[in-house]
C-alpha positions as a Python dict, from the first residue, in 0.01 Angstrom:
ca = {
    (1, 'X'): (0, 0, 0),
    (2, 'X'): (199, 274, -172),
    (3, 'X'): (388, 375, 154),
    (4, 'X'): (483, -23, 174),
    (5, 'X'): (596, -66, -197),
    (6, 'X'): (770, 286, -198),
    (7, 'X'): (577, 424, -430),
    (8, 'X'): (604, 824, -348),
    (9, 'X'): (432, 931, -684),
    (10, 'X'): (126, 743, -592),
    (11, 'X'): (120, 888, -235),
    (12, 'X'): (82, 1223, -392),
    (13, 'X'): (-186, 1148, -631),
    (14, 'X'): (-368, 979, -336),
    (15, 'X'): (-343, 1286, -146),
    (16, 'X'): (-486, 1490, -423),
    (17, 'X'): (-774, 1256, -502),
    (18, 'X'): (-862, 1210, -104),
    (19, 'X'): (-642, 1372, 136),
    (20, 'X'): (-819, 1197, 478),
    (21, 'X'): (-652, 888, 345),
    (22, 'X'): (-303, 1010, 378),
    (23, 'X'): (-347, 1001, 781),
    (24, 'X'): (-597, 722, 806),
    (25, 'X'): (-517, 435, 1047),
    (26, 'X'): (-596, 73, 956),
    (27, 'X'): (-712, -204, 1203),
    (28, 'X'): (-382, -198, 1352),
    (29, 'X'): (-374, 150, 1399),
    (30, 'X'): (-89, 201, 1145),
    (31, 'X'): (-76, 524, 936),
    (32, 'X'): (84, 544, 578),
    (33, 'X'): (380, 715, 764),
    (34, 'X'): (433, 422, 999),
    (35, 'X'): (440, 160, 697),
    (36, 'X'): (675, 384, 521),
    (37, 'X'): (925, 399, 810),
    (38, 'X'): (884, 12, 911),
    (39, 'X'): (974, -66, 540),
    (40, 'X'): (1269, 181, 499),
    (41, 'X'): (1091, 406, 241),
    (42, 'X'): (1267, 731, 275),
    (43, 'X'): (1128, 873, -49),
    (44, 'X'): (759, 804, 71),
    (45, 'X'): (838, 939, 419),
    (46, 'X'): (961, 1262, 236),
    (47, 'X'): (656, 1287, 26),
    (48, 'X'): (459, 1250, 336),
    (49, 'X'): (627, 1535, 520),
    (50, 'X'): (569, 1759, 195),
    (51, 'X'): (199, 1676, 241),
    (52, 'X'): (237, 1776, 627),
    (53, 'X'): (179, 1479, 772),
    (54, 'X'): (289, 1477, 1154),
    (55, 'X'): (543, 1229, 1281),
    (56, 'X'): (309, 1114, 1571),
    (57, 'X'): (331, 781, 1734),
    (58, 'X'): (103, 534, 1579),
    (59, 'X'): (32, 138, 1593),
    (60, 'X'): (-66, -36, 1893),
    (61, 'X'): (291, 29, 2050),
    (62, 'X'): (251, 395, 1956),
    (63, 'X'): (573, 426, 1768),
    (64, 'X'): (713, 729, 1612),
    (65, 'X'): (870, 738, 1282),
    (66, 'X'): (1205, 750, 1413),
    (67, 'X'): (1131, 446, 1616),
    (68, 'X'): (1003, 213, 1347),
    (69, 'X'): (1301, 284, 1136),
    (70, 'X'): (1524, 247, 1402),
    (71, 'X'): (1364, -75, 1521),
    (72, 'X'): (1398, -244, 1151),
    (73, 'X'): (1758, -98, 1087),
    (74, 'X'): (1683, 157, 828),
    (75, 'X'): (1996, 384, 893),
    (76, 'X'): (1946, 604, 586),
    (77, 'X'): (1575, 679, 676),
    (78, 'X'): (1708, 723, 1055),
    (79, 'X'): (1979, 962, 905),
    (80, 'X'): (1698, 1167, 753),
    (81, 'X'): (1445, 1171, 1017),
    (82, 'X'): (1711, 1300, 1262),
    (83, 'X'): (1801, 1588, 1021),
    (84, 'X'): (1452, 1681, 930),
    (85, 'X'): (1275, 1634, 1276),
    (86, 'X'): (1550, 1641, 1532),
    (87, 'X'): (1297, 1623, 1802),
    (88, 'X'): (1199, 1269, 1740),
    (89, 'X'): (1514, 1161, 1900),
    (90, 'X'): (1357, 1228, 2240),
    (91, 'X'): (1017, 1044, 2163),
    (92, 'X'): (921, 731, 2347),
    (93, 'X'): (628, 450, 2257),
    (94, 'X'): (386, 333, 2476),
    (95, 'X'): (636, 136, 2667),
    (96, 'X'): (880, 423, 2706),
    (97, 'X'): (1113, 290, 2479),
    (98, 'X'): (1328, 538, 2265),
    (99, 'X'): (1462, 466, 1914),
    (100, 'X'): (1809, 437, 2067),
    (101, 'X'): (1682, 159, 2310),
    (102, 'X'): (1535, -12, 1984),
    (103, 'X'): (1828, 21, 1773),
    (104, 'X'): (2068, -89, 2055),
    (105, 'X'): (1855, -409, 2148),
    (106, 'X'): (1827, -502, 1787),
    (107, 'X'): (2194, -472, 1720),
    (108, 'X'): (2196, -164, 1486),
    (109, 'X'): (2504, -24, 1615),
    (110, 'X'): (2555, 252, 1339),
    (111, 'X'): (2184, 390, 1418),
    (112, 'X'): (2278, 369, 1791),
    (113, 'X'): (2583, 603, 1726),
    (114, 'X'): (2386, 816, 1495),
    (115, 'X'): (2121, 864, 1791),
    (116, 'X'): (2378, 954, 2072),
}
């Protein structure tokens, strides 16, 4: 919930109290990192990276953080992810889609330009 609401400070507190929750998946296979990216919470993503959370694919579609952010049009987060983890640009989801494909498909031309 902290990742959805943008409470980076709570993420750090939760990690200290119960570290396993930081990578725990819910019923949909979603992790706090996936929710933070889906909802454009750059501060939460930064906090999760500080806690050494790996940016792996999650959810039923196995989408990486950059794919989530680009699919939902979060330019600032995409920019941060490209700078912090450039290899994510090459990642693909379960259906072999990249962040670029989803940005173009959803009409986010500024994100598409960033990913080229």
